[in-house]
C-alpha positions as CSV (number, residue, x, y, z in Angstrom):
1,X,0.2,0.3,0.0
2,X,1.2,3.7,-0.9
3,X,2.1,6.3,1.7
4,X,-0.7,8.7,2.0
5,X,-0.8,11.5,0.7
6,X,0.6,14.5,2.6
7,X,-1.3,17.4,2.6
8,X,-0.8,21.4,3.8
9,X,-4.1,23.5,4.0
10,X,-3.2,27.2,4.0
11,X,-6.0,29.7,4.2
12,X,-6.8,33.1,6.4
13,X,-10.1,31.9,7.4
14,X,-9.6,29.4,10.3
15,X,-13.3,27.9,9.9
16,X,-12.1,26.8,6.4
17,X,-9.0,25.2,7.6
18,X,-10.5,23.4,9.9
19,X,-13.0,22.0,7.9
20,X,-10.7,21.1,5.3
21,X,-8.4,19.3,7.5
22,X,-11.5,17.6,9.0
23,X,-12.3,16.0,5.5
24,X,-8.8,15.4,4.5
25,X,-7.8,13.3,7.6
26,X,-11.0,11.7,7.2
27,X,-9.6,9.9,4.4
28,X,-7.7,6.4,3.9
29,X,-5.4,7.6,1.6
30,X,-4.2,11.5,2.6
31,X,-3.8,12.9,6.0
32,X,-3.2,16.5,7.2
33,X,0.9,17.4,8.1
34,X,0.7,21.0,8.7
35,X,-1.9,24.6,8.1
36,X,-1.1,28.3,7.9
37,X,-3.2,31.1,8.3
38,X,-0.8,33.1,5.5
39,X,1.5,32.4,2.8
40,X,4.7,33.7,4.8
41,X,3.9,31.0,7.5
42,X,3.4,28.7,4.2
43,X,6.6,29.1,3.3
44,X,8.2,28.5,6.5
45,X,5.9,25.4,7.6
46,X,7.2,23.9,3.8
47,X,10.9,24.9,5.2
48,X,10.3,22.2,8.1
49,X,7.8,19.8,6.5
50,X,7.5,17.1,3.8
51,X,4.5,17.9,2.3
52,X,3.0,16.6,-1.3
53,X,0.3,18.6,-2.0
54,X,-0.7,22.2,-0.6
55,X,-4.4,23.6,-0.5
56,X,-3.1,27.5,-0.9
57,X,-5.6,30.5,-0.5
58,X,-4.9,33.1,-3.4
59,X,-5.5,35.8,-1.3
60,X,-4.1,36.3,2.4
61,X,-2.5,39.0,4.7
62,X,1.5,39.2,4.9
63,X,2.1,37.5,1.5
64,X,-0.3,36.4,-0.9
65,X,-0.9,32.6,-2.7
66,X,0.9,33.8,-6.0
67,X,4.5,34.6,-4.3
68,X,3.8,31.6,-1.7
69,X,3.4,29.4,-4.5
70,X,6.5,31.0,-6.0
71,X,8.7,30.8,-2.9
72,X,7.9,27.4,-1.8
73,X,8.5,25.7,-5.4
74,X,12.0,27.7,-5.8
75,X,12.9,26.5,-2.4
76,X,11.3,22.9,-2.4
77,X,14.3,19.9,-1.9
78,X,11.5,17.4,-3.2
79,X,8.4,18.1,-5.5
80,X,5.5,19.9,-4.4
81,X,2.3,19.9,-6.2
82,X,0.0,23.3,-5.1
83,X,-3.2,23.8,-5.7
84,X,-4.8,27.2,-5.6
85,X,-8.5,28.2,-3.6
86,X,-10.1,30.7,-4.6
87,X,-13.7,32.4,-4.5
88,X,-13.4,33.9,-7.7
89,X,-14.0,32.2,-10.7
90,X,-10.7,33.6,-12.9
91,X,-8.6,36.3,-12.6
92,X,-5.1,38.0,-12.6
93,X,-3.8,36.2,-9.5
94,X,-5.2,32.7,-10.4
95,X,-3.4,33.1,-13.8
96,X,0.0,34.6,-12.2
97,X,0.0,31.2,-9.4
98,X,-0.4,29.5,-12.5
99,X,2.4,30.8,-14.2
100,X,4.4,30.6,-10.9
101,X,4.0,26.6,-11.2
102,X,0.7,25.7,-9.4
103,X,-1.2,22.8,-10.9
104,X,-4.6,24.7,-11.0
105,X,-7.2,25.4,-8.9
106,X,-10.5,24.8,-7.3
107,X,-13.2,27.2,-6.0
108,X,-13.8,27.3,-2.4
109,X,-17.6,26.2,-2.8
110,X,-16.5,22.7,-4.6
111,X,-18.4,19.7,-3.2
112,X,-15.9,17.7,-1.2
113,X,-15.6,14.8,-3.4
114,X,-14.4,17.4,-5.7
115,X,-11.6,18.5,-3.4
116,X,-10.3,15.4,-2.5
117,X,-10.1,14.4,-6.1
118,X,-8.3,17.1,-7.0
119,X,-5.7,16.2,-4.3
120,X,-5.4,12.9,-5.5
121,X,-5.1,14.4,-9.1
122,X,-2.2,17.1,-8.3
123,X,-0.6,14.4,-6.3
124,X,-0.1,12.2,-9.7
125,X,1.1,15.3,-11.7
126,X,-1.8,16.3,-13.6
127,X,-3.4,19.5,-13.8
128,X,-7.2,20.3,-12.1
129,X,-8.8,23.5,-13.5
130,X,-12.5,24.0,-11.4
131,X,-15.4,23.0,-14.1
132,X,-17.4,26.0,-13.0
133,X,-14.4,28.4,-13.8
134,X,-13.2,26.8,-17.2
135,X,-16.2,29.5,-19.5
136,X,-14.3,32.4,-17.5
137,X,-10.7,30.8,-17.9
138,X,-11.5,30.6,-21.5
139,X,-12.7,34.6,-21.9
140,X,-9.7,35.3,-19.8
141,X,-7.2,33.9,-22.4
142,X,-9.1,34.4,-25.8
143,X,-7.6,37.4,-27.3
144,X,-4.9,36.0,-29.2
145,X,-1.8,38.6,-29.3
146,X,0.0,39.0,-32.5
147,X,3.8,38.5,-31.2
148,X,6.7,36.2,-32.1
149,X,5.7,34.5,-29.3
150,X,2.5,34.1,-30.7
151,X,3.5,33.4,-34.0
152,X,6.1,30.7,-33.0
153,X,2.9,29.0,-31.1
154,X,1.1,29.0,-34.3
155,X,4.6,27.3,-36.1
156,X,3.9,24.5,-33.2
157,X,0.2,23.9,-33.7
158,X,1.1,23.7,-37.1
159,X,3.5,20.7,-36.4
160,X,0.8,18.3,-34.5
161,X,-1.2,15.5,-36.4
162,X,-4.9,16.0,-36.9
163,X,-5.5,14.2,-34.0
164,X,-3.4,15.8,-31.6
165,X,-5.2,18.9,-32.9
166,X,-8.8,17.1,-31.8
167,X,-7.1,16.3,-28.6
168,X,-5.9,19.8,-28.0
169,X,-9.3,21.4,-28.5
170,X,-10.6,19.1,-26.2
171,X,-8.5,19.6,-23.4
172,X,-9.0,23.4,-23.9
173,X,-12.6,22.9,-23.4
174,X,-11.7,21.8,-20.2
175,X,-12.2,17.9,-21.1
176,X,-10.8,14.9,-18.6
177,X,-8.9,12.3,-20.7
178,X,-11.9,9.5,-20.0
179,X,-14.4,12.4,-22.0
180,X,-12.0,12.9,-24.6
181,X,-11.4,9.2,-25.1
182,X,-15.4,9.2,-25.2
183,X,-15.8,11.7,-27.2
184,X,-13.3,10.8,-30.2
185,X,-13.8,7.2,-30.0
186,X,-10.7,5.9,-29.0
187,X,-8.8,4.0,-26.0
188,X,-7.9,6.1,-22.6
189,X,-4.4,4.7,-23.4
190,X,-4.2,6.5,-26.6
191,X,-5.6,9.8,-25.1
192,X,-2.7,9.6,-22.7
193,X,-0.1,9.0,-24.9
194,X,-1.7,12.1,-27.1
195,X,-1.4,14.3,-24.3
196,X,2.2,13.4,-23.5
197,X,3.2,14.1,-27.1
198,X,1.3,17.1,-26.8
199,X,3.3,18.0,-24.0
200,X,6.7,16.9,-25.4
201,X,5.9,18.8,-28.9
202,X,4.3,22.1,-27.4
203,X,7.0,22.3,-24.2
204,X,4.1,22.5,-22.3
205,X,4.7,22.1,-18.7
206,X,1.4,20.3,-17.8
207,X,-2.8,20.2,-19.0
208,X,-3.0,23.6,-17.7
209,X,-0.3,25.2,-19.8
210,X,-2.0,23.6,-22.8
211,X,-5.1,25.2,-21.7
212,X,-3.5,28.7,-22.1
213,X,-1.4,27.6,-25.5
214,X,-4.7,26.4,-27.3
215,X,-6.4,29.6,-26.0
216,X,-3.5,31.8,-26.7
217,X,-3.6,31.0,-30.8
218,X,-7.6,30.8,-30.9
219,X,-7.8,27.1,-31.0
220,X,-11.1,26.7,-30.6
221,X,-14.1,24.8,-32.3
222,X,-15.0,20.9,-32.6
223,X,-12.4,18.4,-33.3
224,X,-11.9,18.1,-37.1
225,X,-11.8,21.5,-38.0
226,X,-9.0,23.5,-39.4
227,X,-7.0,25.0,-37.0
228,X,-6.9,28.9,-36.8
229,X,-3.0,30.2,-38.8
């Protein structure tokens, strides 16, 4: 049996910290190893405690979740996965936290089962995007900018196979691997292979980066349509 996932909860609302801690400690495959009520305390906690997953509030006194994420990941000896908690669908702080290395984000009013599954997902090295926030995320990323970087991204997209483009479109819509397999009538393992190829070809860190890249070049629409050039 594998070791339980070591989780830290960081939020400036003690009631939320207690609620998340009770939920997590009640699971057989994870447990709480520490809590903090601001970003600075979180950085100190991670310096002395081995943590697999951090549930990180985005807005806190002294040090917000973005800078705390950046410092934790910069100093971590062992890999740490940060999952952002927010009351907002999407804003500049959430995007900044993802850019800083967070594995994704959840809304604070997410169902308990969604929180637990998100912890397990990021622990596996995958990304999580709150389902309710996907439309807002797409809107925030939907305006392509004609810059050299954007042109390079178009070149990378053009090098993808038609099936890889189909998979990327569905990733950008927030679908899971299982949902993509069902949509495209292909095996789950085949989807995983395509996702791995996309990460490699597009030099993307994770699934969140694929979503951002797809929408930065205007790659939207249904599978089978021609990518925007």
